[in-house]
DRENGU-507041 format. One record per residue (C-alpha): residue number from 1; y, x, z; residue in one letter. Coordinates in steps of 0.5 Angstrom, whole numbers, always signed. Each point is the difference from the previous one (the first is absolute). Layout:
REM residues N
[pt NUM,[Y,X,Z],'a'];
...
This chain:
REM residues 248
[pt 1,[+16,+118,-24],'m'];
[pt 2,[-1,+1,+8],'v'];
[pt 3,[-1,-6,+4],'v'];
[pt 4,[+3,+0,+7],'m'];
[pt 5,[-4,-5,+5],'i'];
[pt 6,[+3,-1,+7],'t'];
[pt 7,[-4,-2,+5],'i'];
[pt 8,[+4,-4,+6],'l'];
[pt 9,[-1,+2,+7],'p'];
[pt 10,[-5,-4,+3],'k'];
[pt 11,[+5,-4,+5],'k'];
[pt 12,[+4,-2,-7],'t'];
[pt 13,[-7,-2,-3],'q'];
[pt 14,[-1,-5,+6],'i'];
[pt 15,[+7,-3,+0],'t'];
[pt 16,[+0,-1,-7],'l'];
[pt 17,[-7,-4,+0],'i'];
[pt 18,[+2,-4,+6],'i'];
[pt 19,[+7,-2,-3],'l'];
[pt 20,[-5,-2,-6],'f'];
[pt 21,[-4,-4,+4],'l'];
[pt 22,[+6,-4,+3],'l'];
[pt 23,[+3,-1,-7],'t'];
[pt 24,[-6,-3,-2],'f'];
[pt 25,[-2,-4,+6],'h'];
[pt 26,[+7,-3,-1],'l'];
[pt 27,[+0,-2,-7],'q'];
[pt 28,[-7,-3,+1],'l'];
[pt 29,[+3,-5,+5],'l'];
[pt 30,[+5,-1,-5],'q'];
[pt 31,[-5,-2,-6],'a'];
[pt 32,[-4,-5,+5],'q'];
[pt 33,[+6,-5,-1],'g'];
[pt 34,[+6,-2,+4],'k'];
[pt 35,[-4,-2,+6],'c'];
[pt 36,[-7,+2,+2],'n'];
[pt 37,[-1,-4,+6],'t'];
[pt 38,[+4,-5,+4],'g'];
[pt 39,[+0,-2,+8],'c'];
[pt 40,[-4,-5,+4],'q'];
[pt 41,[+7,-3,+3],'l'];
[pt 42,[+6,-2,-3],'a'];
[pt 43,[+5,-6,+2],'l'];
[pt 44,[+3,-6,-4],'a'];
[pt 45,[+7,-3,+2],'s'];
[pt 46,[-1,-7,-1],'y'];
[pt 47,[+6,-5,+0],'y'];
[pt 48,[-2,-6,+3],'v'];
[pt 49,[+2,-6,-4],'w'];
[pt 50,[+1,-7,+3],'e'];
[pt 51,[-6,-4,+0],'g'];
[pt 52,[-5,+6,+0],'s'];
[pt 53,[-5,+1,+6],'n'];
[pt 54,[-4,+6,+3],'p'];
[pt 55,[-7,-4,-3],'t'];
[pt 56,[+4,+0,-7],'y'];
[pt 57,[+2,+8,+1],'i'];
[pt 58,[-7,+2,+2],'s'];
[pt 59,[-3,-3,-6],'n'];
[pt 60,[+5,+3,-5],'i'];
[pt 61,[-2,+7,+3],'f'];
[pt 62,[-7,-1,+2],'g'];
[pt 63,[+1,+2,+7],'e'];
[pt 64,[-1,-3,+6],'d'];
[pt 65,[+6,-3,+4],'i'];
[pt 66,[-2,+4,+6],'a'];
[pt 67,[+0,+7,-4],'q'];
[pt 68,[+7,-2,-2],'i'];
[pt 69,[+2,-2,+7],'l'];
[pt 70,[-1,+8,+2],'l'];
[pt 71,[+5,+2,-4],'y'];
[pt 72,[+5,-6,+2],'n'];
[pt 73,[+1,+1,+7],'p'];
[pt 74,[+6,-4,+0],'n'];
[pt 75,[-4,-7,-2],'i'];
[pt 76,[-1,-3,+6],'p'];
[pt 77,[-4,-6,-3],'n'];
[pt 78,[-6,+1,-5],'q'];
[pt 79,[+1,-7,-3],'n'];
[pt 80,[+7,+0,-2],'t'];
[pt 81,[+5,+5,-3],'i'];
[pt 82,[+7,-1,+0],'p'];
[pt 83,[+3,+0,-8],'s'];
[pt 84,[+5,+5,-2],'d'];
[pt 85,[-3,+5,+3],'t'];
[pt 86,[-5,+6,-2],'r'];
[pt 87,[-7,+2,+3],'i'];
[pt 88,[-4,+6,-2],'s'];
[pt 89,[-7,-1,-4],'i'];
[pt 90,[-5,+6,+1],'p'];
[pt 91,[-4,+1,-7],'f'];
[pt 92,[-3,+6,-3],'s'];
[pt 93,[+4,+5,-5],'c'];
[pt 94,[-5,+2,-5],'d'];
[pt 95,[+1,+5,-6],'c'];
[pt 96,[-1,-5,-6],'l'];
[pt 97,[-3,+3,-6],'n'];
[pt 98,[+3,+7,+2],'g'];
[pt 99,[+7,-2,-2],'d'];
[pt 100,[+3,-4,+6],'f'];
[pt 101,[+0,-2,+7],'l'];
[pt 102,[-1,-7,+1],'g'];
[pt 103,[-5,-6,+2],'h'];
[pt 104,[-2,-6,-4],'t'];
[pt 105,[-1,-6,+4],'f'];
[pt 106,[-4,-6,-3],'t'];
[pt 107,[+5,-7,+0],'y'];
[pt 108,[-3,-7,-2],'e'];
[pt 109,[+5,-3,-4],'t'];
[pt 110,[+3,-7,+2],'q'];
[pt 111,[+3,-6,-4],'f'];
[pt 112,[+6,+2,-4],'g'];
[pt 113,[-1,+8,+2],'d'];
[pt 114,[+4,+5,-5],'t'];
[pt 115,[+0,+7,+0],'y'];
[pt 116,[+7,+0,+3],'e'];
[pt 117,[-2,-5,+5],'k'];
[pt 118,[-6,+4,+3],'v'];
[pt 119,[+4,+6,+0],'a'];
[pt 120,[+7,-2,+3],'s'];
[pt 121,[-3,-6,+4],'f'];
[pt 122,[-7,+1,+2],'a'];
[pt 123,[+1,+7,+1],'f'];
[pt 124,[+7,+0,+2],'a'];
[pt 125,[+2,+5,-5],'n'];
[pt 126,[-5,+6,+2],'l'];
[pt 127,[-1,+0,-7],'t'];
[pt 128,[+3,-2,-7],'t'];
[pt 129,[-1,-5,-5],'e'];
[pt 130,[-1,+5,-5],'d'];
[pt 131,[-5,+4,+4],'w'];
[pt 132,[-4,-6,+1],'v'];
[pt 133,[-1,-2,-7],'r'];
[pt 134,[-2,+7,-2],'r'];
[pt 135,[-6,+0,+5],'v'];
[pt 136,[-3,-7,-3],'n'];
[pt 137,[-3,-2,-6],'i'];
[pt 138,[+4,-7,+0],'y'];
[pt 139,[+6,-2,-5],'e'];
[pt 140,[+6,-1,+5],'p'];
[pt 141,[+0,-8,-3],'t'];
[pt 142,[-8,-1,+1],'r'];
[pt 143,[-1,+2,+7],'i'];
[pt 144,[-6,-5,+2],'p'];
[pt 145,[+1,-3,+7],'d'];
[pt 146,[-5,+2,+5],'y'];
[pt 147,[-2,+7,-3],'a'];
[pt 148,[+0,+6,+3],'f'];
[pt 149,[+5,+5,-2],'i'];
[pt 150,[+2,+8,+1],'n'];
[pt 151,[+6,+1,+4],'v'];
[pt 152,[+2,+8,+1],'t'];
[pt 153,[+4,+2,+5],'v'];
[pt 154,[+3,+7,+0],'n'];
[pt 155,[+0,+5,+6],'c'];
[pt 156,[+1,+7,+3],'s'];
[pt 157,[-4,+5,+4],'c'];
[pt 158,[+6,+4,+1],'g'];
[pt 159,[+2,+7,-3],'d'];
[pt 160,[-1,+7,+3],'r'];
[pt 161,[+6,+2,-4],'h'];
[pt 162,[+4,-4,+4],'i'];
[pt 163,[-3,+0,+7],'s'];
[pt 164,[-6,+0,+4],'r'];
[pt 165,[+2,-4,+5],'d'];
[pt 166,[-1,-7,-3],'y'];
[pt 167,[-7,-2,-3],'g'];
[pt 168,[+1,-7,+1],'l'];
[pt 169,[+4,-4,-5],'f'];
[pt 170,[+2,-7,-1],'t'];
[pt 171,[+1,-3,-7],'t'];
[pt 172,[+7,-4,+1],'y'];
[pt 173,[+4,-5,-5],'p'];
[pt 174,[+7,+1,+1],'l'];
[pt 175,[+4,-6,+1],'r'];
[pt 176,[+8,-2,-1],'p'];
[pt 177,[+5,+3,+5],'a'];
[pt 178,[-5,+6,+2],'q'];
[pt 179,[+2,+7,-2],'n'];
[pt 180,[-3,+7,+2],'l'];
[pt 181,[+3,+0,+7],'s'];
[pt 182,[-3,-7,+2],'s'];
[pt 183,[-7,+2,-3],'v'];
[pt 184,[+0,+7,+4],'a'];
[pt 185,[+3,-3,+6],'a'];
[pt 186,[-6,-6,+0],'e'];
[pt 187,[-5,+6,-1],'a'];
[pt 188,[+3,+5,+5],'g'];
[pt 189,[+0,+5,-5],'v'];
[pt 190,[+6,+5,-3],'a'];
[pt 191,[+3,-3,-6],'p'];
[pt 192,[+0,+6,-4],'q'];
[pt 193,[-8,+0,+1],'s'];
[pt 194,[+0,-7,-2],'l'];
[pt 195,[+3,+2,-6],'q'];
[pt 196,[-4,+6,-2],'r'];
[pt 197,[-6,-5,+0],'y'];
[pt 198,[+3,-4,-5],'n'];
[pt 199,[+4,+4,-5],'p'];
[pt 200,[+5,-4,-4],'g'];
[pt 201,[-1,-6,+4],'t'];
[pt 202,[+7,-4,+1],'n'];
[pt 203,[-2,-3,+7],'f'];
[pt 204,[+6,-5,-1],'s'];
[pt 205,[-3,-3,-6],'a'];
[pt 206,[-3,-6,+4],'g'];
[pt 207,[-6,+0,-4],'t'];
[pt 208,[-6,+5,-2],'g'];
[pt 209,[-5,+4,+4],'l'];
[pt 210,[+1,+6,+5],'v'];
[pt 211,[-5,+4,+4],'f'];
[pt 212,[+2,+1,+8],'v'];
[pt 213,[-4,+4,+5],'p'];
[pt 214,[-3,-5,+5],'a'];
[pt 215,[-3,+0,+7],'r'];
[pt 216,[-7,-1,+2],'d'];
[pt 217,[-3,-5,+5],'q'];
[pt 218,[+2,+5,+5],'s'];
[pt 219,[+7,+0,-2],'g'];
[pt 220,[+0,+7,-2],'n'];
[pt 221,[+1,+3,-7],'y'];
[pt 222,[-7,+3,-2],'p'];
[pt 223,[+1,+7,-3],'p'];
[pt 224,[-2,+1,-7],'l'];
[pt 225,[-7,+2,-1],'k'];
[pt 226,[-2,+6,-4],'t'];
[pt 227,[-4,-1,-6],'s'];
[pt 228,[-6,+4,-3],'t'];
[pt 229,[+5,+3,-5],'g'];
[pt 230,[+4,+3,+6],'d'];
[pt 231,[-6,+2,+4],'r'];
[pt 232,[-3,+4,-6],'v'];
[pt 233,[+7,+3,-2],'l'];
[pt 234,[+1,+2,+8],'t'];
[pt 235,[-7,+3,+0],'l'];
[pt 236,[+1,+4,-6],'l'];
[pt 237,[+7,+3,+2],'t'];
[pt 238,[-3,+2,+7],'i'];
[pt 239,[-6,+3,-3],'a'];
[pt 240,[+5,+4,-5],'s'];
[pt 241,[+4,+3,+6],'c'];
[pt 242,[-7,+2,+3],'f'];
[pt 243,[-2,+3,-6],'k'];
[pt 244,[+7,+4,-1],'i'];
[pt 245,[+0,+2,+7],'s'];
[pt 246,[-7,+4,-1],'e'];
[pt 247,[+3,+4,-5],'y'];
[pt 248,[+6,+2,+3],'e'];
């Protein structure tokens, strides 16, 4: 029996090796989890209910009033905020357990607090009762007064598959009478882009969370930052082009 061995041209060998490395790199990134890293800044759209004040909101999120005001130039007086309005709260968007993007705040319970009250009232629907319950050890009917509990708020750092133009996002609770067009107009983005960032979301539902491109302190949309994985992939691709050209 005669065994035929075909030796591929060197250019083809180099191409196959580079393709293998690129495929391996992509598989490695996928195996590392649903998120690898977060982003230093995200915003929470906090709906100011009657009776709340800057000091209370500052304590809830553990953020200085002065820092909050940087993202709310429309607030003329740091001592009062009109009710039934929204303000933007800055916070870091972390990769939690390698599974999802969010930030866990520490909240001190008050007399009569329930998980539902903490989610819908104190945190103004930036999270849900079920989500608060899942990240705490206390039974819903046995939450102690003046105890510290976890409150996790989801966030987004953007999506390079949709657009690199937006790198800062607001976690935005929907309210009655809103729809895709009104939220898009408020954010200053195209409705089609906003829907792509929130696939399957009914913006007319009057409830639920969406992620909305946001402006920074200067009033601009900061672009999406290139991740480490993207940089490595780009370098490998460039390297492959140089290697292949050497053998042409």
